[in-house]
C-alpha positions as CSV (number, residue, x, y, z in Angstrom):
1,M,10.9,4.4,-0.9
2,K,13.7,5.6,1.3
3,L,12.9,7.9,4.2
4,D,15.2,10.7,3.1
5,D,13.8,10.5,-0.4
6,Y,10.3,10.8,0.9
7,L,11.2,13.7,3.1
8,K,13.0,15.5,0.3
9,S,10.1,15.0,-2.1
10,N,7.9,16.7,0.5
11,G,10.3,19.6,1.0
12,T,11.6,18.7,4.4
13,T,14.5,16.9,6.2
14,R,15.1,14.6,9.1
15,Y,16.5,17.5,11.0
16,E,13.3,19.6,10.5
17,V,11.1,16.7,11.5
18,A,13.2,16.0,14.6
19,K,13.1,19.7,15.6
20,I,9.4,20.1,15.2
21,S,8.3,16.6,16.6
22,G,10.7,16.4,19.5
23,I,12.1,13.1,18.3
24,S,15.8,13.2,18.3
25,E,17.7,13.4,15.0
26,S,19.8,10.4,16.0
27,S,16.5,8.3,16.3
28,F,15.7,9.3,12.8
29,K,19.2,8.5,11.6
30,N,18.8,5.0,13.1
31,L,15.6,4.6,10.9
32,L,17.8,4.6,7.8
33,L,18.8,1.1,8.7
34,Q,15.2,-0.2,9.0
35,D,12.6,-1.1,6.4
36,V,10.3,1.9,6.3
37,S,7.2,-0.3,6.3
38,N,8.1,-1.5,9.8
39,L,8.6,1.8,11.6
40,S,6.8,2.7,14.7
41,G,3.6,4.7,14.4
42,R,5.1,7.6,16.3
43,F,7.6,8.2,13.4
44,Y,4.8,8.3,10.8
45,R,2.8,10.7,13.1
46,A,5.8,12.9,13.6
47,I,6.5,13.1,9.9
48,G,2.8,13.7,9.3
49,L,2.8,16.5,11.9
50,V,5.5,18.4,9.9
51,L,3.8,17.7,6.5
52,G,0.3,18.4,7.6
53,K,-0.8,14.8,7.0
54,T,-1.9,11.9,9.1
55,G,0.5,9.1,10.1
56,G,-1.6,6.8,7.9
57,Q,-1.2,9.0,4.9
58,V,2.6,9.1,5.4
59,Y,2.8,5.3,5.8
60,D,0.7,4.8,2.6
61,E,2.8,7.2,0.6
62,I,6.2,5.8,1.8
63,T,5.2,2.2,1.2
64,A,3.3,2.8,-2.0
65,D,6.3,1.9,-4.2
66,E,6.2,-1.6,-2.7
67,N,2.5,-2.0,-3.1
68,K,1.5,-3.2,-6.6
69,V,-2.2,-2.6,-5.9
70,F,-1.5,1.1,-5.1
71,N,0.8,1.3,-8.1
72,F,-2.0,-0.1,-10.3
73,L,-4.6,2.3,-8.9
74,G,-2.2,5.2,-9.5
75,K,-1.1,4.2,-13.0
76,Y,-4.7,4.0,-14.2
77,H,-6.0,7.0,-12.2
78,I,-8.7,5.1,-10.4
79,H,-10.9,7.6,-8.7
80,D,-14.0,5.5,-8.0
81,K,-14.2,6.2,-4.2
82,E,-16.5,3.3,-3.4
83,R,-14.4,0.7,-5.1
84,V,-11.1,2.1,-3.8
85,T,-12.4,2.3,-0.3
86,E,-13.7,-1.3,-0.4
87,L,-10.3,-2.5,-1.8
88,L,-8.4,-0.6,0.9
89,D,-10.7,-1.9,3.6
90,Y,-9.9,-5.5,2.5
91,M,-6.2,-4.7,2.4
92,L,-6.2,-3.3,5.9
93,Y,-8.1,-6.4,7.1
94,F,-5.4,-8.6,5.6
95,K,-2.6,-6.5,7.0
96,K,-4.1,-6.8,10.5
97,H,-4.1,-10.6,10.0
98,D,-0.5,-10.6,8.7
99,I,-1.5,-11.6,5.2
100,D,0.5,-9.8,2.5
101,V,-1.7,-9.0,-0.5
102,T,0.4,-6.1,-1.8
103,N,2.5,-8.2,-4.2
104,I,-0.4,-9.1,-6.5
105,S,0.6,-9.3,-10.2
106,F,-1.3,-7.4,-12.9
107,N,0.8,-9.0,-15.6
108,R,-2.1,-10.7,-17.3
109,F,-4.0,-7.5,-17.6
110,E,-0.9,-5.7,-19.0
111,N,-0.3,-8.6,-21.5
112,E,-3.9,-8.5,-22.7
113,I,-3.4,-4.8,-23.5
114,E,-0.1,-5.4,-25.1
115,N,-1.5,-8.3,-27.3
116,G,-4.4,-6.1,-28.4
117,N,-7.0,-8.4,-26.8
118,I,-8.4,-5.5,-24.7
119,S,-8.1,-1.7,-24.9
120,G,-7.2,-1.1,-21.3
121,D,-9.9,1.6,-21.1
122,E,-11.7,2.6,-17.8
123,D,-14.2,-0.3,-18.1
124,D,-11.4,-2.8,-18.4
125,V,-9.6,-1.3,-15.5
126,L,-12.7,-1.3,-13.3
127,Q,-13.4,-4.9,-14.2
128,V,-9.9,-5.8,-12.9
129,I,-10.7,-3.9,-9.6
130,D,-14.1,-5.6,-9.3
131,N,-12.4,-9.0,-9.8
132,L,-9.8,-8.1,-7.2
133,I,-12.5,-7.1,-4.7
134,E,-14.3,-10.4,-5.3
135,T,-11.0,-12.3,-4.8
136,F,-10.4,-10.4,-1.5
137,K,-13.9,-11.0,-0.4
138,T,-13.5,-14.8,-0.9
139,M,-10.1,-14.7,0.9
140,K,-11.6,-12.8,3.9
141,E,-14.5,-15.3,4.1
142,N,-11.9,-18.1,4.1
143,V,-9.8,-16.5,6.8
144,E,-12.9,-15.9,9.0
145,S,-14.1,-19.5,8.6
146,G,-10.6,-20.9,9.3
147,N,-10.6,-22.4,5.8
148,L,-7.0,-21.5,5.0
149,P,-4.8,-23.4,2.6
150,T,-2.4,-25.7,4.3
151,P,0.7,-27.4,2.7
152,E,-1.3,-30.7,2.5
153,K,-4.2,-29.0,0.6
154,M,-1.8,-27.3,-1.8
155,D,-0.2,-30.5,-3.2
């Protein structure tokens, strides 16, 4: 999501954020040239200050369009706090280790619904989340044990 679009959808502008946060408007103008997922934390905190949100909430909302896991959770209205928290904890772990897990495909699930093989009800959706959590758990164990795939192993 573009920074100006995000601010507009939240009823504010770069000017208002700059005025309230003390960060110059020209600094915000320079942000338009950058990928919003790579902004400094001070910008997320400044925007959050104006919107009454944390910097983390602002970051999550701005980058949600790029995150297929967030899109899936939103599309199917997943409100199981325990599962979502566990999933997000894994995602934060991978982010700290520079491993991108946001581009996961849910095409198979969508195709199964489209083909009439599953209904796509809450139980099906929760099964997908549970499978993803198990996959992330295994990935984390592999990272921690140093058992990462190498080009030689992938052939």
